[in-house]
C-alpha positions as CSV (number, residue, x, y, z in Angstrom):
1,M,-18.9,-9.3,9.1
2,P,-22.4,-8.7,10.6
3,E,-23.5,-5.2,10.6
4,S,-23.4,-5.1,14.4
5,A,-19.7,-6.1,14.6
6,V,-17.5,-3.8,16.3
7,L,-13.8,-3.0,16.2
8,L,-11.9,-2.6,19.4
9,Y,-8.8,-0.6,19.2
10,F,-6.2,1.3,21.5
11,E,-5.7,5.1,21.3
12,D,-2.1,4.8,19.8
13,E,-3.6,3.1,16.8
14,A,-6.6,5.3,16.5
15,P,-5.9,6.5,12.9
16,A,-5.4,3.0,11.5
17,A,-8.5,1.8,13.4
18,W,-10.8,4.5,12.1
19,R,-9.5,3.7,8.4
20,L,-10.2,-0.1,9.0
21,A,-13.7,0.6,10.5
22,D,-14.6,2.6,7.5
23,A,-13.3,0.0,5.0
24,A,-14.9,-2.9,6.8
25,D,-18.1,-1.1,7.9
26,L,-17.3,-1.7,11.7
27,K,-18.3,0.4,14.6
28,P,-15.0,1.6,16.3
29,C,-14.8,1.3,20.1
30,L,-11.8,2.4,22.2
31,V,-10.4,0.3,24.8
32,Q,-9.4,2.5,27.5
33,R,-5.9,1.7,29.0
34,H,-4.6,2.8,32.5
35,R,-1.1,2.0,33.8
36,F,-0.7,1.8,37.6
37,P,2.5,3.1,39.3
38,D,3.8,-0.4,39.6
39,G,3.6,-1.0,35.8
40,E,0.4,-3.1,35.8
41,L,-2.2,-2.4,33.1
42,Q,-6.0,-1.8,33.6
43,L,-8.1,-2.0,30.5
44,T,-11.8,-0.8,30.2
45,L,-13.8,-2.2,27.3
46,P,-17.5,-1.3,26.3
47,A,-19.8,-2.6,28.8
48,H,-21.8,-4.7,26.3
49,L,-20.4,-6.3,23.1
50,P,-22.1,-8.0,20.3
51,P,-21.3,-11.6,19.1
52,H,-18.7,-10.6,16.6
53,V,-15.9,-8.5,17.8
54,V,-12.6,-7.4,16.0
55,L,-9.6,-6.4,17.8
56,L,-6.9,-4.3,16.2
57,R,-3.4,-4.6,17.5
58,S,-0.2,-4.4,15.6
59,L,2.5,-6.3,17.6
60,H,5.7,-4.4,17.2
61,A,7.2,-3.6,20.7
62,P,5.1,-6.7,21.7
63,N,5.5,-7.6,25.3
64,D,3.1,-5.1,26.8
65,K,0.7,-5.8,23.9
66,L,0.6,-9.5,24.4
67,V,-0.7,-8.7,28.0
68,E,-3.2,-6.3,26.6
69,L,-4.4,-9.1,24.1
70,L,-4.9,-11.5,27.2
71,L,-6.9,-9.0,29.2
72,A,-8.8,-7.7,26.3
73,A,-9.8,-11.1,24.7
74,Q,-10.9,-12.6,28.1
75,T,-12.8,-9.6,28.9
76,A,-14.6,-9.3,25.5
77,R,-15.8,-12.9,25.9
78,E,-17.3,-12.1,29.3
79,L,-19.1,-8.9,27.8
80,G,-20.8,-11.0,25.0
81,A,-18.2,-11.7,22.2
82,Q,-18.7,-15.1,20.9
83,H,-16.4,-14.9,17.7
84,L,-13.3,-12.8,18.4
85,S,-11.0,-11.9,15.5
86,L,-7.5,-10.7,16.0
87,V,-6.1,-8.2,13.2
88,A,-2.4,-7.9,13.7
89,P,-0.9,-6.2,10.7
90,Y,2.5,-7.1,12.2
91,L,2.6,-10.4,14.1
92,A,5.5,-10.7,16.6
93,Y,7.5,-13.7,17.8
94,M,7.4,-15.4,14.6
95,R,11.1,-15.6,13.7
96,Q,12.2,-18.2,16.3
97,D,10.6,-21.2,14.8
98,M,13.0,-24.0,16.3
99,A,15.6,-24.2,19.1
100,F,18.9,-23.2,17.6
101,A,20.6,-24.1,20.9
102,P,19.7,-26.5,23.6
103,G,17.2,-24.9,26.2
104,Q,15.9,-22.2,23.8
105,A,12.2,-21.3,23.9
106,V,10.5,-21.8,20.5
107,S,8.6,-18.4,20.6
108,Q,6.6,-19.1,17.4
109,R,5.1,-22.2,18.7
110,I,4.3,-20.9,22.2
111,V,3.0,-17.5,21.3
112,G,1.2,-18.8,18.1
113,A,-0.8,-21.6,20.3
114,W,-1.6,-18.9,22.8
115,L,-3.1,-16.6,20.3
116,A,-5.0,-19.4,18.8
117,N,-6.6,-20.2,22.2
118,L,-7.7,-16.6,22.6
119,F,-9.0,-15.8,19.2
120,N,-11.2,-17.5,16.8
121,A,-9.4,-15.9,13.8
122,V,-6.1,-14.2,13.3
123,I,-5.3,-12.0,10.4
124,T,-1.9,-10.6,9.6
125,V,0.2,-9.2,6.8
126,D,3.5,-10.7,5.4
127,P,4.3,-12.7,8.7
128,H,8.0,-13.5,9.1
129,L,7.9,-17.1,8.6
130,H,11.0,-19.2,7.8
131,R,10.8,-22.9,8.0
132,V,6.9,-22.8,8.3
133,A,4.9,-23.2,5.2
134,S,1.7,-21.5,6.3
135,L,0.5,-19.2,9.1
136,A,-1.9,-22.1,10.3
137,Q,1.0,-24.0,11.3
138,A,2.3,-21.2,13.4
139,V,-1.0,-19.9,14.8
140,P,-3.4,-23.0,14.8
141,A,-6.6,-20.8,15.2
142,Q,-9.9,-21.7,13.6
143,Q,-9.0,-19.3,10.8
144,A,-5.4,-18.0,10.2
145,I,-5.3,-15.7,7.2
146,T,-2.1,-14.3,5.7
147,L,-2.5,-11.3,3.5
148,S,0.3,-9.6,1.5
149,A,1.2,-5.9,0.9
150,A,3.6,-6.8,-1.9
151,P,1.2,-6.0,-4.7
152,L,0.3,-2.7,-3.2
153,L,4.0,-1.9,-2.8
154,G,4.4,-3.0,-6.4
155,D,1.7,-0.5,-7.5
156,W,3.4,2.3,-5.5
157,I,6.8,1.6,-7.0
158,A,5.2,1.4,-10.5
159,R,4.0,4.9,-10.1
160,H,7.2,6.4,-8.7
161,R,9.9,4.1,-10.4
162,P,8.1,2.9,-13.4
163,N,11.3,1.2,-14.7
164,A,12.4,-0.1,-11.5
165,F,14.6,-3.4,-11.0
166,L,13.2,-5.2,-7.9
167,L,15.9,-6.7,-5.7
168,G,15.3,-9.1,-2.9
169,P,18.0,-9.0,-0.1
170,D,17.6,-12.7,0.6
171,S,15.9,-15.9,-0.4
172,E,13.0,-15.4,1.9
173,S,12.1,-12.0,0.1
174,A,11.6,-13.9,-3.2
175,Q,7.8,-14.5,-2.6
176,W,7.2,-10.6,-2.2
177,V,9.6,-9.6,-5.0
178,T,7.8,-12.1,-7.3
179,Q,4.4,-10.9,-6.4
180,A,5.2,-7.1,-6.8
181,A,7.1,-7.8,-10.1
182,S,4.5,-9.9,-11.7
183,A,1.8,-7.2,-12.2
184,H,4.1,-4.6,-13.6
185,G,6.6,-6.8,-15.6
186,F,9.6,-5.5,-13.4
187,E,12.9,-7.0,-13.9
188,H,13.7,-8.8,-10.6
189,A,16.3,-10.9,-8.8
190,V,17.1,-12.1,-5.3
191,C,20.4,-11.9,-3.3
192,T,21.8,-14.7,-1.0
193,K,22.5,-13.9,2.6
194,L,24.5,-15.6,5.3
195,R,23.6,-14.2,8.7
196,R,26.3,-14.4,11.4
197,G,24.4,-12.5,14.1
198,D,21.6,-9.9,14.7
199,R,23.8,-7.2,13.2
200,E,26.4,-9.2,11.1
201,V,25.3,-10.4,7.7
202,E,27.0,-11.3,4.3
203,V,25.1,-10.6,1.2
204,V,26.0,-11.7,-2.3
205,L,24.4,-10.1,-5.3
206,P,22.6,-12.3,-8.0
207,A,24.3,-12.6,-11.3
208,C,22.4,-9.8,-13.2
209,A,23.3,-6.5,-14.6
210,L,22.4,-3.6,-12.4
211,R,24.4,-0.8,-14.0
212,G,22.3,2.3,-14.7
213,K,19.0,0.6,-13.3
214,A,16.7,2.1,-10.7
215,V,16.9,-0.6,-8.1
216,V,14.1,-0.9,-5.4
217,I,14.9,-3.4,-2.6
218,L,11.7,-5.0,-1.6
219,D,11.3,-7.0,1.8
220,D,8.9,-7.8,4.3
221,M,10.4,-5.8,7.1
222,A,13.4,-3.5,8.2
223,S,14.6,-4.1,11.7
224,S,18.3,-3.5,12.4
225,G,18.5,-2.3,8.7
226,H,21.9,-4.1,8.2
227,T,20.8,-6.4,5.5
228,L,19.1,-3.7,3.5
229,A,22.0,-1.5,3.8
230,T,24.5,-4.2,2.8
231,A,22.4,-5.0,-0.4
232,A,22.0,-1.2,-1.2
233,A,25.8,-0.7,-1.0
234,L,26.5,-3.7,-3.2
235,A,24.0,-2.5,-5.8
236,L,25.4,0.9,-5.9
237,A,29.0,-0.6,-6.3
238,A,27.6,-2.6,-9.1
239,G,26.6,0.5,-10.9
240,A,23.0,1.0,-9.9
241,A,21.8,4.5,-10.9
242,S,19.7,4.7,-7.7
243,V,18.6,2.4,-4.7
244,D,15.2,3.0,-2.9
245,V,13.7,0.6,-0.3
246,A,10.1,-0.6,0.2
247,V,9.0,-2.8,3.1
248,T,5.9,-3.8,4.7
249,H,6.9,-3.4,8.3
250,A,8.9,-0.5,9.3
251,L,10.2,-1.8,12.6
252,L,13.5,0.4,12.3
253,A,15.2,-0.4,15.7
254,G,17.4,2.4,16.9
255,D,19.5,4.2,14.2
256,A,18.4,1.7,11.5
257,L,16.9,4.2,9.1
258,Q,20.0,6.5,9.4
259,H,22.2,3.4,8.6
260,I,20.1,2.5,5.6
261,H,20.3,6.0,4.2
262,Q,24.1,6.2,4.9
263,A,24.4,3.2,2.6
264,G,23.2,5.2,-0.3
265,V,19.5,4.6,-0.1
266,G,17.3,7.4,-1.5
267,E,13.6,6.8,-0.6
268,F,12.3,4.5,2.1
269,W,8.7,3.4,1.7
270,S,6.6,1.5,4.0
271,T,3.1,0.4,4.7
272,D,1.0,1.5,7.7
273,A,1.2,-1.9,9.3
274,I,3.5,-0.1,11.8
275,A,2.8,3.7,12.1
276,H,6.0,5.5,10.8
277,A,6.8,8.7,8.9
278,S,7.8,6.5,5.8
279,N,4.3,5.1,5.5
280,V,3.0,5.5,1.9
281,V,0.6,2.5,1.5
282,Q,-2.4,2.2,3.6
283,L,-3.6,-1.5,4.6
284,A,-7.2,-0.8,5.6
285,P,-8.9,-1.9,2.3
286,L,-6.6,-5.2,2.3
287,L,-7.4,-5.9,6.0
288,A,-11.2,-5.3,5.4
289,Q,-11.0,-7.9,2.6
290,G,-9.5,-10.4,5.0
291,L,-12.3,-9.6,7.4
292,K,-14.8,-10.2,4.9
293,S,-13.4,-13.5,4.0
294,L,-14.2,-14.8,7.6
295,A,-16.8,-17.4,7.8
């Protein structure tokens, strides 16, 4: 990134923004936000912006934030930004990649195209893609960059559970489990899952010996927590000595974390893609590498 590039951020993400600004050598600039009594938002950006601008916004609880992106991106262009990059460590609306019933909105396609229209580049971490092979298919921006926190979580696990057995809760987690396991020679395997609803899942353990093992379940996110809790309970029933969980995105809706611990999980670890008390891995150096790769 050019030396004059700035990083726009919102007050609720200030600690993450300062870490990223330091790692990527960007000047941090606060976007001031005001909410009117009727709920509408007013944003105030710096009065003058350089040609290269980065906007940091992790898109959990996304609906207000998507309006913020619309207002901030359009205003940044008017104030001098010519190349606008979005760093969204968590990228929302990626799970619905097809219509499962007549009339359903395919949110991935709609939101992805909208973001591509606003930003020249979009950088995210471990996006929740199912039947889509690459981020560029979901977000057809000039540059769509996917980073993975799996190696960083693998490093954390190696320090705290050096003899861990990595377990993926479903087939989609295989990519992250494989990445984290390869650097440290962890034993690993992946469960199979059948989802019957938002909070109803059936998980089947792989054919492997877990008795006496320190199992760490690794996945991209924890949302309702039901899949992780089910996999943990099965691993303990199969004789695992302990079960911990490591995820990139700690969404943790409602009582999800409590439900996970009630299933027998000891430690719950996450990255700071979403700010949470469980954060143990900081993504700023990884995100800075992504920014430096931009043309």
